[in-house]
Structure formats: C-alpha cells, structure tokens
GUTORRO-62556 format. One record per residue (C-alpha): x, y, z. Coordinates in pm, whole numbers, padded with zeros to 5 digits, always signed. Layout:
<nodes>
XYZ...
</nodes>
This chain:
<nodes>
+05992+13268+12846+05865+13488+12561+05650+13800+12533+05346+13809+12763+04995+13830+12618+04649+13937+12740+04372+13694+12849+04190+13773+12527+04486+13641+12333+04476+13323+12536+04105+13278+12471+04157+13334+12100+04436+13077+12094+04217+12823+12278+03932+12875+12033+04186+12844+11753+04255+12496+11886+03893+12396+11950+03734+12505+11621+03980+12319+11393+03941+12019+11622+03568+12012+11562+03616+12036+11188+03875+11760+11195+03649+11534+11403+03371+11578+11148+03600+11487+10860+03750+11197+11056+03414+11038+11129+03325+11054+10762+03659+10904+10663+03614+10628+10919+03270+10540+10778+03413+10532+10426+03692+10302+10544+03437+10067+10705+03238+10057+10382+03550+09986+10181+03646+09699+10412+03292+09559+10389+03303+09570+10008+03643+09400+10005+03510+09117+10224+03209+09078+09995+03426+09063+09683+03651+08804+09844+03350+08592+09948+03193+08613+09603+03517+08509+09435+03554+08212+09671+03193+08103+09619+03222+08137+09240+03533+07919+09239+03361+07647+09440+03055+07654+09212+03273+07625+08901+03462+07327+09045+03138+07150+09138+02987+07192+08791+03306+07066+08628+03306+06752+08846+02938+06668+08776+02947+06712+08397+03098+06365+08306+02832+06180+08510+02542+06314+08307+02409+06069+08035+02213+06223+07749+01885+06046+07654+01916+06127+07287+02195+06246+07065+02183+06623+07043+02118+06773+06701+02416+06932+06532+02430+07306+06592+02369+07532+06296+02680+07688+06146+02575+08043+06226+02442+07981+06574+02590+08197+06846+02616+08058+07198+02444+08288+07444+02582+08277+07799+02333+08165+08058+02310+08406+08351+02438+08243+08671+02194+08171+08952+02183+08418+09239+02478+08364+09468+02391+08344+09836+02574+08550+10097+02882+08365+10230+02837+08202+10567+03101+08419+10731+02918+08735+10631+02553+08646+10695+02559+08798+11040+02739+09115+10935+02556+09443+10976+02446+09576+10635+02641+09885+10533+02494+10161+10319+02639+10185+09972+02844+10499+09906+02617+10620+09630+02273+10593+09792+02092+10833+10025+02107+10773+10400+01803+10620+10558+01605+10786+10836+01769+10570+11100+02117+10654+10975+02043+11027+10978+01902+10994+11327+02214+10814+11446+02439+11073+11280+02261+11366+11441+02187+11211+11777+02500+11004+11828+02769+11225+11676+02663+11584+11630+02479+11620+11959+02783+11507+12156+03012+11744+11974+02777+12040+11997+02718+11956+12358+03090+11959+12429+03127+12301+12270+02819+12431+12453+02953+12296+12780+03284+12476+12734+03114+12803+12637+02862+12778+12920+03135+12711+13171+03324+13015+13048+03014+13235+13079+02936+13102+13425+03290+13152+13547+03299+13505+13407+02970+13589+13574+03087+13444+13901+03417+13626+13877+03247+13958+13804+03021+13923+14110+03294+13803+14342+03124+13475+14429+03436+13263+14384+03789+13340+14497+04084+13310+14262+04201+12975+14403+03847+12838+14384+03813+12952+14024+04125+12765+13925+04021+12462+14128+03678+12456+13962+03837+12465+13618+04078+12187+13706+03799+11981+13858+03564+12022+13562+03838+11942+13314+03951+11637+13512+03590+11518+13546+03538+11544+13173+03854+11343+13108+03745+11081+13363+03405+11060+13196+03571+11024+12860+03776+10734+12993+03466+10566+13135+03255+10596+12820+03549+10485+12607+03563+10157+12799+03193+10112+12730+03246+10141+12355+03111+10492+12296+03433+10625+12147+03289+10928+11965+03109+11048+12277+03425+10993+12481+03627+11197+12233+03377+11480+12266+03416+11483+12645+03794+11476+12620+03786+11752+12363+03594+11967+12611+03810+11881+12912+04152+11948+12761+04091+12318+12673+03941+12375+13020+04255+12236+13183+04480+12454+12967+04262+12757+13047+04273+12686+13420+04652+12658+13432+04690+12973+13225+04448+13161+13453+04647+13057+13760+04962+13205+13603+04851+13483+13369+04533+13618+13534+04584+13575+13907+04961+13515+13939+04900+13227+14177+05177+13012+14031+05536+13099+13942+05645+13035+13587+05832+12705+13656+05525+12560+13831+05298+12680+13550+05527+12524+13290+05526+12197+13484+05145+12205+13507+05115+12272+13133+05350+11981+13064+05132+11755+13282+04820+11861+13089+04998+11799+12761+05121+11456+12874+04775+11352+12994+04620+11471+12669+04875+11274+12467+04805+10964+12677+04431+10997+12620+04482+11051+12249+04695+10736+12222+04459+10532+12439+04153+10637+12242+04348+10613+11916+04224+10965+11841+04432+11184+11614+04229+11491+11705+04297+11471+12077+04664+11417+11998+04662+11725+11774+04505+11931+12055+04777+11814+12292+05051+11887+12035+04924+12239+11966+04888+12306+12339+05242+12191+12405+05383+12406+12125+05185+12713+12240+05288+12686+12606+05586+12926+12571+05349+13180+12416+05097+13154+12698+05354+13156+12979+05582+13427+12842+05764+13666+13076+05859+13910+12799+06231+13825+12813+06408+13603+12560+06585+13300+12706+06733+13105+12417+06840+12786+12593+06520+12755+12798+06290+12825+12505+06449+12588+12257+06526+12329+12520+06152+12308+12587+06067+12314+12215+06319+12035+12152+06170+11816+12429+05817+11867+12297+05930+11794+11941+06099+11472+12058+05773+11360+12218+05570+11446+11910+05814+11265+11682+05790+10960+11909+05412+10967+11873+05446+11000+11496+05671+10694+11493+05424+10490+11701+05134+10605+11482+05277+10636+11130+04944+10745+10982+04938+11049+11212+05142+11266+10978+04982+11579+11125+05166+11525+11454+05503+11535+11279+05385+11840+11086+05299+12019+11411+05642+11934+11553+05813+12074+11244+05589+12383+11239+05656+12448+11608+06032+12453+11556+05998+12674+11250+05764+12919+11426+05978+12964+11735+06291+13013+11524+06118+13285+11328+06017+13453+11654+06369+13418+11791+06530+13558+11476+06293+13854+11488+06373+13936+11850+06740+13842+11874+06868+14187+11783+06669+14345+12068+06853+14125+12320+07142+14259+12526+07337+13946+12428+07244+13781+12094+07324+13430+12228+07517+13336+11914+07668+13015+12052+07349+12901+12224+07136+12979+11919+07371+12797+11684+07385+12488+11904+07008+12475+11952+06942+12529+11580+07179+12243+11500+07001+12021+11753+06663+12098+11594+06809+12024+11251+06955+11692+11365+06630+11602+11542+06441+11623+11214+06714+11426+11037+06697+11147+11296+06317+11130+11282+06311+11104+10904+06577+10832+10909+06381+10624+11161+06063+10665+10958+06239+10569+10634+06372+10254+10801+06050+10144+10973+05754+10284+10779+05645+10236+10419+05298+10376+10359+05110+10623+10144+05217+10922+10355+05586+10886+10274+05580+11162+10011+05416+11409+10250+05671+11330+10520+05956+11382+10275+05807+11713+10166+05783+11832+10527+06137+11715+10593+06269+11897+10286+06111+12220+10411+06259+12149+10754+06609+12116+10609+06573+12448+10427+06429+12639+10724+06676+12505+10979+06966+12562+10742+06861+12927+10734+06814+12921+11113+07172+12805+11169+07304+13079+10941+07094+13346+11114+07206+13226+11455+07570+13270+11353+07744+13605+11346+07725+13683+10973+08013+13931+11003+08257+13643+11048+08274+13454+10713+08488+13169+10845+08229+13065+11099+07959+13062+10833+08179+12865+10596+08256+12609+10866+07889+12568+10960+07768+12531+10601+08053+12293+10519+07960+12071+10815+07595+12069+10705+07702+11987+10351+07912+11694+10470+07622+11579+10688+07396+11584+10382+07649+11382+10180+07672+11124+10456+07295+11090+10480+07265+11065+10101+07516+10777+10095+07339+10609+10386+06999+10628+10215+07155+10511+09889+07279+10194+10063+06929+10142+10205+06776+10170+09860+06576+10484+09944+06652+10670+09624+06411+10960+09685+06551+11038+10029+06906+11002+09895+06829+11246+09616+06680+11495+09859+06987+11490+10082+07222+11508+09783+07049+11823+09662+07058+11971+10014+07429+11891+10047+07513+12051+09714+07312+12358+09809+07494+12387+10144+07838+12349+09987+07750+12607+09721+07641+12847+09992+07966+12779+10178+08177+12880+09880+07962+13191+09828+08099+13352+10145+08426+13427+09967+08473+13791+09870+08648+13714+09541+08417+13619+09254+08694+13421+09084+08742+13208+09398+08365+13150+09406+08371+13043+09042+08656+12797+09104+08483+12649+09407+08147+12612+09237+08303+12454+08930+08489+12198+09143+08177+12116+09344+07964+12070+09033+08210+11855+08838+08291+11643+09143+07922+11575+09200+07874+11481+08834+08169+11240+08843+08057+11080+09170+07697+11036+09051+07790+10919+08704+07663+10566+08770+07364+10678+08978+07035+10772+08812+06959+11076+09025+06800+11340+08805+06742+11613+09071+07101+11588+09193+07230+11603+08836+07022+11910+08763+07156+12073+09080+07515+11987+08985+07474+12132+08637+07315+12443+08787+07618+12487+09014+07850+12451+08712+07645+12713+08527+07666+12940+08832+08044+12907+08838+08060+12977+08464+07854+13294+08502+08060+13410+08800+08384+13364+08606+08259+13543+08293+08061+13823+08457+08312+13939+08718+08389+14309+08684+08764+14246+08645+08709+14030+08337+08560+14309+08123+08604+14678+08067+08961+14731+08194+09230+14925+08009+09527+14837+08229+09651+14498+08338+09608+14451+08712+09676+14075+08724+09997+13883+08661+10006+13719+08315+09868+13367+08273+09911+13257+08638+09622+13437+08806+09281+13370+08953+09098+13487+08643+09265+13225+08425+09202+12959+08689+08836+13059+08718+08767+13071+08343+08957+12749+08267+08805+12555+08557+08454+12679+08476+08497+12603+08105+08637+12255+08162+08367+12179+08421+08096+12279+08174+08252+12080+07887+08339+11764+08081+08038+11770+08311+07784+11794+08032+07954+11512+07840+07931+11282+08143+07555+11334+08180+07348+11108+07953+07124+11308+07720+06842+11056+07692+06552+11296+07756+06457+11567+07510+06514+11863+07749+06872+11745+07809+06941+11735+07436+06888+12112+07419+07021+12228+07757+07345+12030+07767+07485+12165+07434+07401+12519+07542+07595+12484+07869+07883+12312+07691+07892+12594+07435+07929+12835+07724+08227+12634+07845+08405+12671+07510+08327+13043+07505+08483+13077+07851+08808+12932+07712+08801+13184+07425+08735+13468+07670+09028+13358+07884+09269+13371+07588+09126+13703+07471+09167+13870+07810+09520+13740+07868+09644+13862+07529+09484+14201+07581+09630+14234+07930+09978+14142+07807+09968+14428+07551+09814+14680+07790+10073+14592+08053+10343+14681+07800+10156+15001+07714+10141+15092+08080+10514+15033+08124+10600+15242+07817+10375+15533+07903+10425+15569+08280+10318+15920+08367+10159+15968+08021+09861+15739+08038+09633+15983+07860+09859+16029+07556+09793+15918+07198+10067+15655+07231+09884+15483+07512+09555+15482+07318+09734+15342+07014+09889+15060+07216+09552+14978+07369+09396+14959+07020+09681+14728+06920+09597+14511+07221+09234+14491+07116+09333+14394+06761+09572+14118+06872+09321+13985+07128+09046+13973+06864+09281+13799+06620+09372+13533+06878+09005+13478+06960+08922+13440+06589+09198+13181+06539+09081+12982+06843+08718+13006+06729+08807+12878+06383+09005+12596+06543+08696+12492+06741+08486+12484+06424+08746+12286+06227+08823+12042+06513+08464+11971+06613+08478+11631+06444+08794+11537+06629+08638+11660+06953+08313+11478+06863+08120+11770+06997+07880+11987+06800+07888+12245+07080+08247+12326+06979+08124+12431+06634+07847+12645+06782+08090+12807+07025+08334+12871+06741+08069+13048+06535+07961+13264+06830+08321+13346+06923+08407+13433+06563+08116+13674+06544+08214+13840+06872+08579+13864+06767+08485+14026+06436+08260+14280+06608+08530+14350+06869+08795+14406+06599+08574+14641+06399+08485+14837+06714+08830+14874+06873+09114+14807+06624+09080+15153+06463+08979+15346+06774+09276+15586+06796+09285+15965+06845+09518+16024+06547+09460+15801+06238+09812+15878+06117+09963+15640+06373+09803+15350+06184+09926+15347+05827+09724+15143+05575+09860+14798+05485+10162+14846+05717+10022+14821+06071+09924+14566+06331+09563+14628+06237+09631+14511+05881+09809+14200+06005+09534+14105+06249+09256+14171+05997+09425+13957+05733+09485+13673+05979+09122+13685+06093+09000+13671+05732+09224+13374+05654+09120+13201+05979+08755+13214+05878+08813+13033+05547+08885+12686+05695+08585+12725+05921+08359+12793+05622+08500+12502+05421+08492+12249+05708+08212+11993+05716+07969+12080+05992+07767+11823+06187+07393+11781+06202+07361+12027+06485+07067+11971+06716+06975+12336+06755+07066+12477+06410+07068+12300+06068+07414+12268+05902+07309+12476+05599+07216+12766+05824+07546+12736+06011+07749+12742+05688+07549+13033+05554+07608+13229+05875+07983+13164+05856+07991+13262+05489+07806+13586+05554+08042+13661+05841+08347+13596+05621+08219+13819+05338+08104+14099+05570+08425+14106+05771+08654+14085+05472+08464+14365+05295+08479+14582+05606+08850+14506+05654+08940+14587+05293+08727+14902+05297+08897+15029+05612+09241+14978+05466+09154+15137+05130+08986+15448+05273+09233+15495+05557+09459+15744+05364+09160+15969+05312+09069+15927+05680+09415+16054+05775+09378+16346+05534+09034+16439+05670+09169+16435+06025+09452+16669+05930+09220+16906+05741+08986+16943+06036+09219+17199+06197+09397+17384+05918+09221+17285+05593+08968+17477+05391+08611+17368+05328+08692+17283+04965+08981+17062+05066+08772+16880+05322+08492+16829+05065+08740+16692+04812+08880+16455+05074+08532+16328+05156+08463+16277+04782+08776+16067+04747+08677+15877+05062+08343+15770+04917+08490+15702+04575+08739+15462+04732+08462+15296+04928+08236+15246+04625+08524+15117+04412+08627+14871+04685+08279+14730+04716+08235+14696+04338+08572+14530+04278+08525+14297+04572+08179+14202+04446+08307+14115+04098+08590+13906+04248+08341+13717+04465+08122+13658+04162+08414+13518+03964+08503+13289+04255+08144+13171+04276+08135+13081+03908+08475+12913+03900+08422+12705+04215+08048+12665+04151+07945+12793+04496+07596+12947+04479+07625+13107+04823+07928+13310+04713+07747+13427+04398+07448+13533+04607+07678+13725+04840+07838+13901+04540+07496+14000+04410+07397+14139+04750+07720+14339+04769+07661+14471+04416+07310+14579+04509+07448+14766+04810+07702+14935+04584+07430+15035+04338+07220+15180+04619+07518+15379+04747+07606+15515+04404+07253+15621+04317+07143+15742+04658+07461+15905+04789+07723+15951+04518+07472+16102+04276+07365+16363+04531+07678+16460+04725+07985+16391+04510+08140+16654+04287+08096+16615+03913+08434+16450+03831+08400+16190+04107+08038+16132+04011+08145+16060+03651+08412+15816+03756+08178+15643+04000+07902+15587+03747+08138+15482+03465+08307+15229+03690+07973+15099+03814+07838+15066+03461+08144+14879+03342+08134+14642+03637+07763+14574+03589+07826+14494+03223+08100+14253+03325+07868+14095+03580+07593+14056+03323+07837+13901+03077+07955+13655+03340+07598+13548+03416+07530+13495+03046+07863+13324+02982+07830+13084+03274+07457+13031+03244+07505+12657+03221+07683+12659+03557+07377+12812+03723+07125+12586+03553+07317+12261+03579+07376+12086+03912+07743+12084+04018+07907+11757+03931+08177+11753+04200+08108+12010+04470+08370+12096+04728+08382+11893+05043+08130+12032+05287+07964+12267+05032+07588+12306+05049+07364+12432+04773+07150+12722+04890
</nodes>
C-alpha cells in the first residue's frame, strides 16, 4: 500500500511499540495502587464518620438519665472549658477483615518490595527477555539453515499464540499482571511473524498479509478489552495503524490506504466509547489519520494521477468520523478527560481542514470556496446542536472553527475589496447572532475577522498612492469595502459588552479604526473625482504642469473634506455617545493637516497658485475654521487619553496648522519670485528675494503670536497664552540665530525693530493683565480646561 521498508525498520518499529508499553505498564501499576489506597482511605473516612455519629447520638440519649450526687460548684468566671479527647474509635465491622494498605507517605516494607520485584518486575522483564531470546534463537537458526521459511513463520505464530493462551489462562486465575506480561510478549511476536511471511520470505500476498495483520489486531483488541488493559489495547492500536507501513508495496493507493485507516479508526473510536477513560486510544486514532494524511500529501505530487476526488472524499470522511465520535462522547460521557478529548478534537478539525484543502486542486478557487463553505456550514450546525445540548465549550469550539472556515473561504477571492466586504459581513453577522450568547472565544474570533476586513479595505494597493482615478465615482468596490468594514467595526464593537478590562481598551481602538475608514473613504473619493477631471482635461499631456496643479488641487480638497468630517466626529461624539468618534476625529484631523501641508503646495510652478486667491487658500481657511468647533467642544472622559490632553492636542494642532497656513500664504509671492529668478536672475536678486522671504516669515510669526496672546488674555484661556509664548520664543530664536547671520543690513534692522516692539507690547500685556493670570477665571468657556 505504501513505501516498502527493510526488516531493520520493522524491528525498530516493533521495539518502538514494546518499550513504551513497558513504561506505561510500570506507570499504570503505580496508578492502580494509588487508586486502591485512595479507595481504602475513603472507606475508612466514611466508617469513622458513621461511627462518630452513632457515638454522639448515644451520649446525647444517656445524658438526661444521669443523676448527680451533689450539686456541682459554680464554675469560675475565667475558667476555660478544655475539650476531652475522644476515646479511641474501633475499626468499623465492615472493614475489620480488609487487608491493611500502606500509607502513601511511608516507606514500603520488605514484603511489599519483595512482591513488587517478584510479582511485577520479574514477569515484565521475563516477557522482554523471552521476546529477545526468541529473536536471537530464530536468527541463529535462520543463519544456519535449521528451519525452513514456512517453519520459521509457523514457530513465531505458535509461540505468539501460546503466549496469548497462557495469558488467558492466568488471567482467569487472578494473576492479571502476569497475564498482561505474557500477552505483551505474544502480540509483538505475532506481528513479527506475519510481517516476516510477507516482507522477508514473500510467502503471503499483500491481501492475505493485510488480513492476517487485521486478525492479530482484532485478537489483541479483544484481549485488551477482556483483561481491561489499556496497554494491550494501545499495542493493538499502534499495530493496526502501522500495518500500511509494514506491508507497503511502494505505490500509493489512496482509496485502499484511507479506507483501511478509516476502518481502523472506527474500531478505535468504538473502543474509546466503551472505555471512556482510555483517552489514549482516541489519541492514537486521531494521530493515525493525521500521520497518513501527512504522508499522502507529501507523496501525492509524485503520483501519475493525484487522486483529487478520492483524496477529497476520504479526507471529508475522516473529518466527519472525528466529528461523530466527539458528538457521541459529549452526549454519553462526562468525566475528567473531557478537556483532553476536546483539545485532541480541536487539533483534528484543524489538521483535517488543511487535509481537505490540500486534497483539492488549489488552482481552481471555486472548488476550494465550495469545500470551505460546506465545512463552515457544518461547523455552524454542530455549534447550534451543542448549544441546544448545553455543551457550551464544544459549541464555542465549533463556532470558532466555522468562522475560521468561512473566513478562509472568502480569502480565495482575488480582489482585496471583495475579501474585505466578505470578512466584514461574516464578522458582524456572527456578532449579531451571538449577541445573547456568552461565548468569549467566538466573540474574539468575530472581532478579529472584522479587524481583518478593516485592514484589507484600508491597506489595499488601490486605496493609496494613485494619481489617476481608475474606479467609477462613489459606486465602486472600494467604497463598499471601506463603508462595510467601518460600519462593521463601529456596530460590532458596540454590540459586544465591555465588562472585562481588556475589552475596555481593545474595543474603542477597533471602533476608532472604523471611523477612520469612513474618513479615508470620503478622502479617496474626493481625490479621485478631481484627478478624474484632471485626466480628462489633460489627455495626452499627463506630465504637464497643468496636470500636477490639478492633482495638488485634488489633494487640497480631499484634505479639507477629511478635516471637516473629522471635526464633525469630534463635535458629534456626545450625540453618537461614543468616545471613539472623538479619538478618530483627532487622528483624522492630524492626518488631514499633514496631508494638506505635504501636497497642497506641491506644484512645479508656484505661479499657478496665487496667494489668497487659490483653492489652496480656500481649503486651508476651511480647515482652520473646522478645527475651532472641535477645540471648543466638550470632550468625554476618554478611557485611553485624559480630556485635558485631548484638548491640548487639538489646540496645538489648530495653532500649528493655522501658523503654517498663514506663513505659506504670506511668503508665497517671494516663493514665486525665487522660482523665476532661478533661471534668469542674478545672485543679488535671488539673495534679496530670500531676505524678503525670511522677513515675511518672521513678521507673520510675531504678529500671529501677539494676536494669540491678546485672544488668550481677553477670553482668559491659559492654553492659548502658552501657545503664543511658544510661538514668540520660536520667533526670537529665528531672529537671533538666522536673521542676524544671513539677512542683509536693512532687513536685519527691520526684523530686530519689529521684534523689539512686539516684545515690549507682549511685556506690557502681561503686566497690564497680571490679575487675569493670577486670579482664577470666574466664568470660563464651555469645555475650557485650565492647563
């Protein structure tokens, strides 16, 4: 059936079975003794409690009949009653004949050590020695030609059968450990004999060898069940799983291999159902299916025909076999091994999910989508079934598996926007369905899928970095992806209760991302509308200055729209009852300001943008005005950031952007002049233009600072006064560090005179309105915070 191996490999595999079996038998005997001691202690405790109750009842019934001979003296006030120790309690009648058990903490006696060595270890060592001696004898006989091939196989079968018969006999006489040792020696000999008949001497065809191996496995399972021995059952399970390895022909036969593996797994699962405490049997069945699928996936591409249909069907059967076993166990068994079984089953779902996908032809997306969709629907059905049973852990496991399968199904699409839409719908649907169910793992998975859709919508290559519109306006997949992902993040996180502390931090972050996705959608659509017009107007002249100017106009209008929407989020956060809207508005406002400063003036020829009379001026003014309501609005007690910090950040952003905007407009005439003088101007003219450029900049900063200071004193806003002082300090640094060194003498005189006059005015204002600084504001503006 699969890949032939040498006799040495077979011997190694047999020893691999025998050695762990010996270790397991040692541990099992110790566990069995501990269980017997625990049962003995429980019986003693129960007997002592029963005897104590009877003694207490008897004393209570005899107390009224006692007549005191003299009145007892009154007890002293400070006397303390000392409890009288109870008399020794005799052993209960039902336990007087019980054999005394050693306590867990004391050292074994000589007799116990003698019984351990003579009754347990000698039988086990003898079984191993018998197997090794038989192997040496057979090898010696084979080398000298004493025994023919048929006789060699017959001797092995006879010895193995005799050992099993002896094990059965001694088991009936009550020597179970000795019987298990004999069976443990006979089973490997039988496996070795059948393998020798097929692999060494070629006396049996493969079908007959497979049938003989199945008989050995069945007999071993029967003995394991009859002796109630987990170790013999494990030997039989491992032998049954390894049979395809031992009897391999070197050619892959998908249906035959997995048909056999499925039959063996069914038998092992049946044993695990009959003996629920034998979790290792179910683990071997799972591991056997996983192992052979790994071997098949490794060798499938060397086959002349990959057996796609057969492999898919058999993988699905193995998957469903594990599902059916776990369902039966959940319905019938409730013990301490339930968590281990669920862990094994979770691994089985993951491995067989991958096996089904590998068995399919991955070059055909529709087949993969259909298979993963079916597995996702199967997981949903099992989750609902377990939910009705009350098995919440199993329901959660299948819900997570179903969501994972459906997410994988959507991931086969080649368009990232389609993936984002699908993932957003899956995540929000799961959140809505599980709204009344307390299933934390499934909720985490649903939120992770929503976050995945949000990232896919925002990070797709067509959503950033383009200079021409390639999508139709408004009605396109990008808008659908960004809107669906944003709404899924906003609505989904609001439907999840934030009772635990991790949720209180993670949910606002994801919801903030949803609001930012909405801002990004508006930004990209406005930009694409302008660039589409630029493309239509400059067909055949895409590299011209006109095209670059129209693109800069698109950037300015897109940034302005984003700033207005961001300010609206900050102002409307109370109506939305969502602090994440305010956080998203602040982040979007910062990004819009940076985008405007980076792109609104990025043109080859500055002359195409006249100061105070261009789209750039309009957009900058609108953005400045849009930030004012956001600064003045009352912010909530944000979980992640204090309100004072939020207002300070918005105020700094407003001052910085407005200063930058005013500076650009004031110095723009000199920028145009410098650009013109680069080609045909003299060095003196260019130096004079640069002097005027810096003089305009310094004057703008100084005037703006004094206006801010006046506003801070009139409206009694300390933060504005602090911002004016910072701007004044920057102006002073520029005048003394740059203007003093590089400007010509006339411009240097004007710069210093203006700075001195402004500083005198500022000092006068601080002296004149000293009481405003020292006294607390009587009626501050709504939402103002004192820094």
